[in-house]
N, C-alpha and C positions, 0 to 999 in steps of 0.2 A: 569913191574918189579915184580917178584914173591913176594918179601918181602913186597911191598906196599899192595898187595892183602891180605897178611897175617895180616898186621896191621888192615886193614878194617874188617877182620873176627874177630880178637881179640876184637875190639871195639864193634862189634855187639853182641859178646858173653859176653860183660862187663868184660873181663879179662884185667883190666886196668894196673895191675902190669906188665904183660908180654908185653902189648902194649907199655908201657913206656920204657921198656928195649930195645925193637926193634926200637922204634922211636929215642931213644938216639943214637943208633948205626947208623941209617940211616942219622940222622942230621949231624953226624960227617963225614960220607962218602960222602953224597950228600947234602951239605948245600944249594945249589941253587935250588934243586928239588921242584917244586911247590906243587906236591902231598904230599910230606913229610911235607911241611909247613901246608897244609890244614889239614892233619890228626893230626898234633900237636895241631892245633886249636880245632879240634873235641875232642881230648883227654882232653884238658883243659875244654871244654864245658861239656863233660860227667862227669868229676870229680868236677863239680861245681866251677871251677875257671874261672868265667865268664869274669872278667876284662882282664885276660891274653888271653882268647879265642878271645875276641873282638879285641885286638891288632893284633893278627895273621890274623884274617879275614880282618881287614881294611888294613893291609900291603899287603895282597894278592890282594885286589881290586885295590890298587894303582899300583902294579907292574905286576900282572899276565896278560897274553895275551890269555891263554887257556880258551875258552868259558865255558867248563865244570867246571873248577876250579873257575872261576868268579861266575858262577851260584850258586855253592855250598857254596862259601864264603858269598854271599848275603843271601842265605837261613839260614846260620849259624847266621848271624847278626840278622835276623828276629826272629829266635828262641830265641836268647838271649833277644831281646827286649820284646818278649811275656812273657818269664820267669820273667823278672824284673817287668813288668807291673802287672802280676798276683800276684807276691809276695807283691808288693806295695799295691794292692787292698785288698789282704787278711790281711795285716798288718793294713790297715785303718779300715776294717770291724771288726777285733778283738778289736782294740782300741776303736771304737765307740760303742762296745757292752757293755762297762761299762758306767753307767749313768754319772759319773763325766767327762768322756771324750767327752760328747756331748755339754758341756758348750761352749758358744761362746768365741772366742779368736782371736788373730792376730799374724801373722808371720812377723818378721822384718828382713830385710837384712841390714847388716852393710856395711860401705864403703869398696870398693875393690880397691886396688892400680892398677895403670896403668900396672905395670909389671905382675900382676896376673889376669888381666881382661879377656884375651883371654881364659885361662883355665877355669875361673869361668863361662864364657859364655857357653862353651861346657858342663860343668857339670850341670849348671842350665837347659839348654835346654834338656839334657838327662833325668834328674830326673823328670821334669815337662812335658815332651813330647811336647815341643814347638819348634818353629824354632829359630835358632841362633839370628836373628834380634830382635825378641820379647824378648829373654833373655837379649840381650845387653841393650835394653831400660830400663830394670828393675834394672840395676846395675849402681851405681854412685860412684865416688871417694871421695865424701864428704857428710857426714850426713847419717842418717838412712832413710830407706824407708819401708813403709808398703807394703809387697808383697801380702799377702792374708788374708782375713777374713774367719772364718769358725769354725767348731767344733774343739776344742783344741786337741782332740785325733788325728784327721787327720793332723792338722798342725804339731804336734809333730813328726809324721811319716816322713813327708816331711823334717822337720827341721833336724832330726837325719841323714837322707840320705845326706842332704847338708853339714852338719858338717863333715861327713866322707870324703867328697871330698875336704875339706878345705874352703868351702864357709862360711863366718862369718854370722851366723844367730842366732836368739833367738825367743822365743815365750812367750806369756803371756795371761792369762785369763782376760776377761773384768771384771769379778767379783772381781778379786784380785786388779785391778786398783781402783775399786769403794770402796774397803775396807780401802784404805789409808786415814788417818785422815789429814785434812788440817786446819791449824791455821793461820789466816790472821793477821799479826802484825799491831797494831795501833801505839804503841810506846814502847820504852824501859823505864822501871822504874829503872833498874840497869843493868850493864854489867859485874861486877866483884864482887866476884869470879865466881858466876853463872850469867847466863842471866836470867833476870826477865822481862817478856813482858806482856803487856795488848793486848789481841787479841780477834778475833771473831772465833767461831767454825763453823762447817758445818751448824748448825741450826741458825746462826747469833746471838748467845748468847755471850755477852761480858763477859770476865773473865781474870784471871791471870794464867800464866804458867811459871814455872821455869825449866831450863835445864842446864846441864853442857856442856861447849863447847866441851869437849871430846866426847860427844854423837853424834856430827855431823860427819857423815862419808863422805858425798858428798854435793856439792853445785851446783846449776844449775842457770845459768844466761841467760836471754833472753830479746829481744826487741819485743814489740807488737805494730804494727802500729795503729795509731789513724787516722780514715778517716774523710774526709769532702766531702760534695756533692757540686759540682760546675757546672756552666753552660759552656759547651764547644761549641764555635762557630767556624764553618768551612764553608766558602762560597763555597768551592769546592764540597760539598756534594749536590747531586741532590734534596734530601729531608731531612727533619729534620736537617736543618743547625745548629740548637741549640739543644744540647742534654745534659742530666744530666750525669755527669761523677764523679766517685769516685776517690778522690786523697788522698794521704797520707799527713796528716797535721803535724803529730808529731809521736814520739814513746814513749811508756811507758816502763820503766825499771822494770823487775821482778827479784827477787833473792829468790831462794828456798834453805832451809837448810834441809837435810834429816837426820832424826833420826830413823834408822831402828829398834832399840830396843824398840821404842814406836809405831812403824808403823805409823809414823807421819811426815808431812812436815810442816816446819815453813816458811811462805811466806811473803816476803816484796815486796811492790809495791810503786814506787815513786809518784803515783797519789793519794795515800791516807795515806801515813805515816804522822803522826801528829808530826811534828818537834817541835811545840810549847809546847808540853806536855812531861812529863817525864824528863829524864836527857838531859842536853844540850851537845851534842856531840862535838861541835866545841871548847868548853872550855877544854874538856879533851884532845883534839888533841893539843891545844895550850900548855897545860902543858907538853905534850910529845915533843913539838917543831918540829912537823912533817908538819903541814900545817897552813896557815893563815886562820882565820875564814871566812866562806863563808856566804853570805846572800841570794843568789838565791836558788830556789828549787833544781836546778840541782847541784849546789855546795854543798848544804846540803846533797843531796842524795849521792854524791861522798864521802863525809865525813863519812856517815853512812856505806857505803860499805867498805871503807878503814879500819874503826874500826873492822868490822866483819872479814875482810880478815886477819887482824893482830891477832885476837883471834883464828882463825882457822888454821893459819900457812900453812902447805903443804897439806891441805885437797884437794882432787881432784875436779877440776872445769869442768863442762860440759857446753859448750857454742855454740854447733852446732845446735841450735834450728831452725834458720831461714831456711836452706835448707829443713829440715823436715817439717816445717810449710807450706812452699810454695807448696809442693806436696800434703800434707795431706789436706790442706784447699781446694784444687782444686778437689781432687779425692775421698775424704771420708767424705763428708758432712753429710751423714746419720749416720755414726758412731759418728762423733763429736756432732751431735745434741742431742744424748742421754747422753752425758757426761756433768756433771755440772762443770763449769770452776773454781769456787771459786776465781774469779778475779773481783775486784770491780772497774772497769774503767767505768766512765760515758760515754756512747757512744750514738751518734746521729744516727749512722748507724750500724746495726747488722753485726757481723762478726764471722767467725769460728776460728779466730786466738786465742781467749781466751781458748776455749776447746782444741785447738791443743797444746797449751803450757801445759795445765793440763795433756794431754795425754803424751807428751814428758817427762815431769818431772816424771810422774808416772812410765813410762817405765824405765827411768834411775834408779829410786828407786828400782824397782823389779829386774833389771839386776845386780845392784851392791850390 
């Protein structure tokens, strides 16, 4: 067809305006012509509309039987992949040329719904140049997941590309996590109208701190496993019929209150809150006729949390720490080992769960 050759010539001469007019005419007159579809894809490619070009090329690969059309469609896809890869590498190089952008950080992928997972898999695989199976294994429908560690400039480039496709991600610098102040509450001296607490700072110095309940923007709740070492006997084993085994004995309750205006986290832990000191919370609850007084540590902790929840009203609560902790403790022990947990749980067995909660709460702090 003479007009098809004319389109090819116009594209070679970079006369995109005339090529567009002719292609529009040909598409109307010959909508099923594979060569017309191929040159439409090439026109999109040449005018830097790569997403549209890719759609045309992939459609041709699915439907075309002409070997020449198939070959050129594959070549077009390869060119697009190379263009995107080069642009990505150039963006990373430019970002890392600035000293601040070489600081270590982490890229977090948020939960993806089942309805959006297939599209998310395709986009993640494309951006990160990995196979779909590997991409699918990185996505989950509950809880955050650390996707990558590295220079914050590089992670930002990847993150911005993911956000453009609708992938829910965010990134943070390790140094920003370490700059957050942590105050570990020992007990309340008063709760109204301000909160007045006795607490330990990062240097383990005891002191007093006052804050308005209105300063609290977010609260984070978590359970930290407390392990015990037991002897596991199994006569079916050929060797080592008796082995040491780590089992979960109990859980510690943690509650963090975030005060972004002070860049501070107020941390409560049921393992070391001193109920016998300061105000007696169950008396105050009796006066409000909400609960009967509790005598067990768990009951007293529940009273404490109930009082705090009343004071904070509809403040957002984050409580998806467990799925984050399970993956992070398994895959990122080196990262966790450099973080100070600021959690005072007496432990017989060392664990990464404490710094994992510190990381989770800090990421919530930076994101919100």
